[in-house]
N, C-alpha and C positions, 0 to 999 in steps of 0.2 A: 402306776396301777399297783395294787396289792392283792393277792389272792392266797389262800391258803395252801400248803403244800398238796393237799388232798384235791384241791380243784385241779392245780396244774397236773397232777398225774392223771386224773381222770381225762382232762384234755388231750394230754399226749398219748395216752392209751388209744385213743381213736385212731392214731397214725402207727401202725407196726413197723414202719421204716425205721422210725426213731432209733438210732443205734445206741442211746442212753437208756431204753427201756430195759434193757439186761443188765443196766447197773444202777437200779433205782435207789439203792442205800447211797452210792455215792452222790447221785443227784440229789437226794433230800439233805446230804452234807453241804453241797455246794450251795443249795437254796438257803438254808440257814445262814451260812456266812454271809451270802451276797444280800439277802433280804435285810439283814441287819445293817449293812452298810447304805443300802439304797434308802432304807427308811429315815436312817440319820441324816442323809443329804437331801432328802426330799423337801421342798416348799409345801407341796400339796400332795396328799394322799387319797386314792379313792380304792376303797374295797371292791373286789368285782365278783367276789364269791354268791354263788345263787342268785346273780343277777342277768337279765338278758341284754344282749347288747344295745338295745334301744335304752334300757336304764342306765348303763353305763355312760353312754353318750348324754344322757340328759344330767347325771352328775358332773360329768366333765363340764358341760356348759354352765352350771351353776357355779363351780368353782372358779370358771373363767370369769364369770358375771362379778363374783367376789373382789377380784383383782384390781 
């Protein structure tokens, strides 16, 4: 699964108990570093930005059918 940092930030902002919320800059740096690694290793990538959970499931099932 792949999402832009803005999407991830929006999702975690819903939960004020997240300790990393106070360190958004650090979180963004980790995202950039880890996302590069994940994308390099992934066989399949599904972008989740601006998609409902139902659309994400459909995308997963489509990719699964292609395997």
